KELUM-81225 format. One record per residue (C-alpha): x negated, y, z negated; residue in three letters. Coordinates in steps of 0.001 Angstrom, whole numbers, padded with zeros to 6 digits, always signed. Each point is the difference from the previous one (the first is absolute). Example, Ala and Ser with C-alpha at 12.3 -4.5 7.8 and 13.67 -1.06 7.14 Angstrom:
-012300-004500-007800Ala;-001370+003440+000660Ser;
***
This chain:
-033431+007789+045410Met;-000026+002729+002678Lys;-002625+001865-001973Leu;-002173-003123-000205Phe;+000246-000678+003773Leu;-000851+003614+000878Ala;-003103-000005-002190Met;-001043-003388+001401Arg;+000268+001310+003591Lys;-002064+003052-000865Thr;-002787-002095-001562Leu;-000079-002289+003055Gln;-000461+002996+002285Glu;-002795+001309-002199Leu;-001837-003320+000219Arg;+000330-000099+003804Leu;-001251+003549+000174Phe;-002979-000863-002180Ala;-001057-002832+002353Arg;+000122+002196+003090Ser;-003389+001352+001148Glu;+001329+002318+002670Ser;+001425+003450-000303Gly;-001164+003347-001147Met;-000730+001228-003514Thr;+002780+002588+000118Leu;+002798-002499+000702Pro;-001351-002206-002763Val;+000063+002921-002411Leu;+003483+001058+001046Ala;+001401-003472-000413Phe;-001624-000294-003427Ser;+001570+003260-001155Leu;+003428-001067+001214Val;-000328-003287-001810Thr;-001088+001676-003233Leu;+002880+002421+000177Val;+002425-002884+000626Gly;-001333-001955-002925Leu;+000266+003083-002203Ser;+003614+000440+001089Gly;+000745-003614-000817Val;-001527+000514-003432Ala;+002143+003098-000574Ile;+003186-001776+001041Asp;-000940-002963-002178Thr;-000439+002318-002990Ala;+003391+001570+000699Arg;+001599-003442+000089Val;-001573-000830-003361Gln;+001240+003279-001516Met;+003521-000646+001280Val;-000082-003519-001421Gln;-001112+001350-003385Ser;+002786+002598+000059Lys;+002514-002673+000994Leu;-001107-002196-002896Gln;+000329+002867-002463Phe;+003416+000952+001381Ser;+001234-003584-000141Leu;-001116-000361-003633Asp;+001701+003271-000928Ala;+003172-000966+001858Ala;+000089-003380-001729Gly;-000433+001585-003425Leu;+002677+002604+000654Ala;+002538-002380+001522Ala;-000764-002803-002411Gly;+000503+002364-002935Ala;+003740-000110+000581Thr;+001720-002607-002126Val;+002336-000890+002846Ser;-001589-001561+003084Thr;+003060+000093+002247Ser;-001531+002669+002303Asn;-003611-000987-000407Leu;-000935-000033+003723Asn;+001537+003386+000781Ser;-001462+001548-003151Glu;-003458-001365+000806Thr;+000219+001298+003578Ser;+001029+003454-001185Asn;-002826+000229-002515Tyr;-002512-001380+002538Leu;+000930+002563+002649Asn;-000144+002819-002532Ala;-003468-001006-001213Asn;-001544-000961+003363Phe;+001524+002943+001862Asn;-001582-000727+003415Gly;-003538+000113-001364Tyr;-002570+000868+002710Met;+002650-000389+002678Gly;+000668-003645-000878Ala;+003491-001427+000322Thr;+001668-002462-002367Leu;+001320-002907+002043Thr;+001411-002223-002734Gly;+000207-000858-003689Ser;+001548-002700-002136Ser;+000435-000888-003651Val;+001278-003171-001655Thr;+000746-000663-003660Ala;-000350-003264-001879Asn;+003026-001661-001621Ser;-000421+001925-003276Thr;-000663+003387+001646Asn;-003344+000267-001786Thr;-002430-000384+002941Val;+000307+001929+003281Phe;-002060-000893+003099Thr;-000403+002819+002523Leu;-001584+000526+003410Ser;-000214+002925+002405Ala;-001337+000519+003518Thr;-001098+003209+001718Ala;-001341+000859+003474Thr;-003013+002330+000206Val;-000542+001914+003301Pro;-003655-000025+001125Thr;-001998+002864+001474Thr;-003284-001218+001480Phe;+000926-003642+000225Met;+002728+000934+002459Gly;-002697+000315+002644Ala;-000730-003662-000564Leu;+003659-000996+000463Gly;+000915-000102-003710Val;+002795+002563-000422Lys;+000977-000911-003586Asn;-000882-002352-002844Val;+002474-001770-002296Ser;-000735-000311-003745Val;+001839-002034-002640Thr;-000153+000116-003802Thr;+001539-002121-002727Asn;+000808+000625-003648Ser;+001579-001742-002939Gln;+001765+001772-002848Ile;+000711-001738-003289Ser;+002709+001453-002187Arg;+000208-000853-003674Ala;+002650+001467-002293Val;-001918+001426-002930Thr;+000750-001609-003335Gly;+002957+002021-001176Leu;+001998+000697-003143Glu;+002906+002103+001269Leu;+002966+001421-001931Val;+002961+001542+001807Leu;+001563+002748-002160Val;+003410+000459+001600Leu;+002680+002630-000615Asp;+003366-001608-000825Asn;+001811+003201-000977Thr;+003544+000899+001018Gly;-001017+002325+002836Ser;-001609-002976+001751Met;+003537-001097+000900Ala;+000201+002996+002355Asp;-001322+000027+003557Ser;-002867+002179+001183Ala;+000453+000786+003660Gly;+000596-003632+000911Gly;+002823-002491+000287Ser;-000854-001850-003224Val;-000403+000971-003641Ser;-003424+000805-001390Lys;+000091-003018-002309Ile;+000769-002273+002953His;-002830+001536+002049Ala;-002333-000466-002968Leu;+000997-003646-000337Gln;-000582-000587+003724Thr;-003411+001704+000007Ala;-001155-001717-003199Ala;+001152-003364+001370Thr;-002004+000553+003182Thr;-003098+000940-001992Leu;+000241-003098-002198Val;+000531-002304+002990Asn;-002933+001576+001812Thr;-002410-000189-002930Leu;+000919-003629-000580Phe;-000262-000794+003719Gly;+003401-001629-000037Gly;-001104-002484-002665Glu;+001977-000584-003190Thr;-003078-000161-002226Thr;-003453+001534+000297Ser;-002385-002700-001163Thr;-003368+001721+000394Asn;+000225+001840-003328Gly;-000418+003323+001783Lys;+003528+001383+000252Leu;+002184+000986-002944Trp;+003030+002279+000247Val;+002356+001356-002684Gly;+003068+002249+000036Ile;+001071+002750-002429Val;+003485+001364+000780Pro;+000676+003200-001931Phe;+002810+002431-000772Thr;+000024+002001-003249Gln;-001520-003087-001606Ala;-001791-003238+000859Val;+001280-003499-000747Asn;-002786-002224-001374Ile;+002343-002925-000686Gly;+000765-001679-003318Thr;-002816-002553-000129Ser;-002532+002164-001865His;+001390+000385-003555Pro;-003435+000803-001426Thr;-000067+003192+002071Trp;+003090+001361-001771Ile;-000075+002156-003132Asn;+002508-001472-002529Pro;+000011+003275-001966Asp;+000766+002236+002976Tyr;+002325+002921-000836Thr;+003031+000313+002245Tyr;+002670+002581+000664Asp;+002936-000441-002346Lys;+003299+000022+001823Asp;+002600-000009-002778Phe;+000216+001541-003451Thr;+000307-003336-001791Thr;-002907-001521+001983Asp;-002833+000635-002450Thr;-002344-002825+000987Thr;-002348-000461+002918Ala;+001794-003176+001014Thr;+001155+000267+003591Leu;+003449-001065+001102Asp;-000042-001515+003489Trp;+003729-000634+000123Gly;-000003-003355-001742Asn;-000799+001102-003551Gly;-003391-001690+000135Ser;-003351+001743+000107Asn;-002143-000432+003151Asn;+002085-002728+001633Asn;+001285+002421+002614Gly;-003251+001867+000751Trp;-000886-000200+003692Leu;-003710+000882-000250Gly;-000382+003741+000642Cys;-002286+001888-002379Val;-000393+003594-001105Asp;-003203+001949+000578Ala;-002498-000261-002850Arg;-000817+003100-002035Gln;-003183+001601-001370Asn;-001670+000033+003424Gly;+000305-003746+000568Tyr;+002658+000573+002669Asp;-002734+000775+002555Ile;-002619-002586-000985Thr;-000714-003625+000809Asp;-000475-000927-003673Asp;+001463-003478-000453Pro;+002629-000412-002742Pro;-001385-001126-003343Ser;+001725-000527-003331Thr;-003093+001426-001684Ser;+000756+003331+001700Thr;+003807+000415-000136Pro;-000120+003107+002213Ala;-001054-002259+002917Thr;+003148-002126-000326Leu;+003105+000719+002083Phe;+003517+000924-001027Gly;+003033-001581+001605Glu;+001857+002246+002426Tyr;+003476+000566-001442Tyr;+002634+002344+001447Trp;+002392+000880-002827Pro;+003684+000241+000760Ser;+000449+003581+001140Asp;+003464+000378-001546Asn;-001551-000521-003465Leu;-003074+002229+000304Asn;-000405+002417-002873Gln;-002231+002414+001908Asp;+001983+002705+001784Ser;-002523+000258+002832Trp;+000562-003585+001146Lys;+002316+000094+002980Gln;+000012-003530+001434Gly;+003036-001999+001060Ser;-001133-003495-000949Asn;+002870-000676-002438Asp;-000169-003636-000992Trp;+000224-000255-003820Arg;+003114+001110-001898Phe;+000666+000150-003793Pro;+002626-002415-001270Gln;+002207+000339-003117Tyr;+001921-002471-002141Asn;+003372+001690-000542Glu;+002436-001434-002596Cys;+003647+001085-000336Lys;+002544-000738-002755Glu;+002957-002375+000675Lys;+003543+000959-001039Tyr;+003424-001695+000019Lys;+002497+002491+001458Arg;+003729-000829-000520Cys;+003443+001434+000775Lys;+003401-001655-000498Asn;-001684-003345-000693Gly;-002151+000083+003140Thr;-003751+000145-000665Cys;-003161+000369+002102Thr;-003691+000158-000799Thr;-001818+003210+000920Val;-003665+000900-000169Thr;-001680+003251-000940Gly;+002946+002013-001334Ser;+003675-000483-000858Cys;+002673+002703+000225Ser;+003031-000089-002373Thr;+002100+002433+002064Ser;+003412-001005+001401Asn;+000722-002384-002890Gly;-003067-002262+000331Tyr;-001802-001461-002991Thr;-003717-000865-000032Cys;-001753-002657-002094Thr;-003815-000251-000135Asp;-000932-003603+000816Leu;-003435+000407-001559Gly;-001777-001218+003132Thr;-001798+001690+002858Gln;-000496-000443+003738Thr;-003571+000635+001211Cys;-001408+000476+003503Ser;-003142+001239+001707Leu;+000485+003375+001689Val;-002133+002633+001666Ser;+001277+002767-002316Ser;+002062+000259-003179Cys;+003611+001171+000107Ser;+001834+001856-002755Gly;+001991-002989-001249Thr;-002798-002185-001351Tyr;-000490-001000-003617Lys;-003683-000694+000569Thr;-002167+000618+003083Cys;-003703-000837-000081Thr;-002780-000201+002573Ala;-000391-003541+001238Asp;-002851-000099+002524Gly;+000271+000676+003689Phe;+001714-001101+003154Thr;-001612+000070+003446Tyr;+000809+000945+003558Ala;+000785-002980+002161Ser;-001747-001245+001986Pro;-003216+001122-001640Leu;-002446-000313+002930Asn;-003640-000100-001048Thr;-001182+002528+002591Thr;+003118+001879+001099Gln;+001379+000724-003470Gln;-001186-000332-003568Gly;-003355+000284-001800Pro;-001966-001281+003025Asn;+001656+002475+002377Tyr;-002215+000772+003057Leu;-002760-002388-001107Cys;-001641-001026+003311Pro;-001070-003338+001455Gln;-002622-001811-002107Gln;-003676+000322+000928Val;-001680-002849+001857Thr;-003493-000700-001380Pro;-002703-000579+002612Met;+000421-003260+001860Thr;-001370-001800+003047Asn;+003470-001234+000984Asn;+001757+002021+002691Ser;+003426-001530-000697Thr;-000071+001351-003569Thr;-000815+003463+001299Leu;+002617-000007+002755Leu;+002690-001134-002433Thr;-000847+002899-002327Ala;-000013+002508+002864Ile;+003380-001205+001231Asn;+001503+000322-003515Ala;-000784+003702-000384Met;+002947+002401-000278Thr;+000208+003791+000041Ala;+001130+001616-003260Gln;-001275+002375-002660Gly;-002315+003004-000303Asn;-003700+000485+000697Thr;-002964-000291-002373Glu;-002935-000687+002328Ile;-002626-000062-002713Asn;+001610-003032-001637Gln;-000116-001926+003267Gly;-003648+000934+000508Met;-001170-000744-003530Val;+001593-003456+000120Trp;-001631-000572+003389Gly;-003321+000855-001653Trp;+000668-002346-002915Arg;+000577-002806+002495Met;-003418+000720+001568Leu;-001983+000883-003124Ser;-002438-002686-001194Pro;+000883+001074-003553Arg;+003281-001893+000555Trp;-001685-003232+001075Gln;+001695-002965-001640Gly;+003137+001960-000935Met;+002371-000349+002958Trp;+000289-003778-000120Gly;+000748-002413+002841Gly;-002026+000257+003198Thr;-001974+003015-001189Met;-001272-001727-003136Asp;-000693-003239+001873Ala;-002288+001894+002391Asn;-001652+002368-002466Gly;+001798+003058+001363Leu;-000402+002873+000141Pro;-003703-000275+000840Leu;-002619+002446-001222Ala;-000402+003278+001838Tyr;-002515-000097+002873Asn;+000014-003798+000206Thr;-002017-000831+003121Gln;+002210-000662+003015Gly;+003156+001233-001735Met;+001923+003260+000309Val;+002712+001375-002287Lys;+002698+002144+001611Ala;+003414+001528-000661Ile;+002595+001058+002567Val;+002491+002524-001403Leu;+003236+000693+001888Val;+002436+002644-001247Thr;+002678+002229+001446Asp;+000278+002452-002884Gly;-001514+002049-002784Glu;-000327-000659-003711Asn;+003320+000599-001764Thr;+001161+000311-003593Ile;+003287+001407-001288Asn;+002631-000364-002718Asn;+002423-002143+001975Ser;-002283-002995+000499Ser;-001944-002069-002518His;-003474-000814+001326Gly;-003276-001340-001297Ser;-000537+003428-001635Tyr;+003617-000023-001244Trp;+001798+003283+000772Tyr;-001335+003456+000775Leu;+001289+001181-003380Gly;-001982-002751-001741Ser;-003206+001873+000858Gly;-002000-003180+000521Arg;-001859+001340+003040Thr;-001254+002845-002159Gly;+002710+002546+000793Ser;+003784+000455+000031Thr;-000230+002545+002820Asn;+000986-001577+003325Ser;-002718+001561+002158Gly;-002718-000586-002561Thr;+001066-003596-000623Ala;-000103-000821+003736Val;-003423+001657+000228Ser;-001089-002173-002936Asp;+001097-003124+001887Leu;-001882+001181+003110Asp;-003148+000491-002075Asp;+000391-003450-001527Lys;+000326-001509+003493Thr;-003210+001670+001190Leu;-001826-000991-003205Asp;+000853-003651+000693Val;-001072+000313+003656Cys;-003314+001626-000955Thr;-000741-002658-002601Ala;+000576-002759+002551Met;-002096+001691+002696Lys;-002835+000403-002505Asn;+000032-003787-000374Glu;-000222-000500+003770Gly;+003659-000820+000628Val;+001146+001088+003476Tyr;+003318+001864-000041Ile;+002232+000393+003052Tyr;+003056+002247-000361Thr;+003019+000294+002283Ile;+002589+002769-000154Gly;+003233-001338+001487Leu;+002463+002599+001261Gly;-000185+003749+000520Thr;-002599+002029-001848Ser;+002738+002038-001721Gly;+000726-002874-002373Gly;-003571-001232-000455Ile;-002906+001393-002005Asn;-002415-000230+002926Thr;-002803+001714-001886Ser;+000219-002525-002813Glu;-000057-002978+002386Leu;-002964+001429+001916Gln;-001919+000627-003226Ser;+000815-003466-001289Cys;-001298-001740+003152Ala;-003627-001074+000261Thr;-000632+002429+002879Ala;+001908+002202+002432Val;+000455-002840+002481Asn;+001353-002260-002733Tyr;+003193+002064-000175Tyr;+002721-000685+002569Phe;+003115+002039+000739Ala;+003007-001943+001267Ser;+002737+002569+000708Pro;+002274-002742+001306Thr;+000359-003681-000742Thr;-001157-000955+003496Thr;-003634+000906-000747Gln;-000278-002080-003150Leu;-000890-003353+001583Ser;-002804+001507+002106Ser;-001366+001717-003123Ile;-000047-003294-001890Phe;-001781-001578+002985Ser;-002607+002774-000014Ala;-000603-000557-003707Ile;-000317-003729+000610Gly;-002534+000716+002739Asp;-002129+002119-002316Ser;-000205-002869-002460Leu;-001638-002216+002642Ser;-003768-000305+000127Asn;-001612-000677+003375Leu;-003481-001086+001007Arg;-001665-000591+003388Val;-001308-003553+000463Ser;-001614-000304+003468His;
***
């Protein structure tokens, strides 16, 4: 307004001057020059104002994109102000005098405004010392269509702390819970068909559940755990095959352990074998050193009965009868039989009679399912299902990262469409690679390195079994590392984004492997302590958001 009044006054004076017929040529010329210079100065100041306004608009857009990219909007105003100041940076001497940002109820549209004061140069002579400019912007945030699988370490070391007051498994549960709640925006169900999340807990094996019998190879060869056990029938503690199987599977052989080939009865090598930890006290192989003793041989021991008498007094004895000290012994022709754990020297007959079992025979803490982790959760759009699974995770077992990753891939691979059942089948999941508007991603969290030894049965059995390709400890671990990277490379070649997190100190983590597995350098995150984990999950959630400017 001040600028308009100053220009109006100047034009009025010019008109009055033009009507005047008195004066000299020189004063007329001088006044004309002054006026031209003044008008030129006004034009320069006006151009500066326009440049500042353009810079302010650009800075406001950039600030809105940067601040709006965070999944959480709790500090939206302060974040916007920080980004705005950093981008505007006192451009051409202008000063920011205010900014604001508001979000709609679903945190998907952000309305922003900013005001700056521009100091004038030439216009100051006309009484206009500064000019105020205001810009507005609107940022729309849409979560990209997403198929996300969380591959989460549930091994025993996760029960330890890592520089914090809570265990690593508890910190992982808290961070994963926050991520799920944020992605779902606090809603129980995502109904737009754009958000699907699954969970693959892993230890030395992965638990696929018991609802996929067609995936299992009925002719799978198992470890034999007792001399008289000459069949492939597994004993789960109740004398019945399969009834006690919890759902963990061994790694496939012949190269199929690192592929996304779906199981097919026409190709038996693609089928899976049931994970079965034999009772360590009955192992025939000297290199097996485990302590999971749960199955014990049982014998039917029968002893002879005798009538033992002296001076008319008789008693019945079992096993043997001594005639010393004037006793007489009469064989009664009958026997007493009982089930025992070993045969004594006084039996008439003693034959193997099956097995007896440790009690209680817990399905995950003892027995053939020992250290089998929490069951996988196929991709779903229901946050309650996911949070229940996260809360149920426990820390136990050893580490075979490649099995967690390959099962994460199988949950995302379109080759498995129609195989997982339930919500996934009902929605045609997993979708084809590169489906427009959809992204496939995996988040891997682990606190350790690949492990295989002779004291723990895993998806590759024992070190001495040689199922990784070697019975040498160092070579076998290297084989598992290579298998992990092969799986990661195969997924990245299909366009799957991989985020990796190393939880704990680098001394217990194969940092190089996690960095190589990740999609890019900035897709790997180090979390030396549990306190950083939630912020890392938030950063990953942010990177899965897609923003666009919508003035």
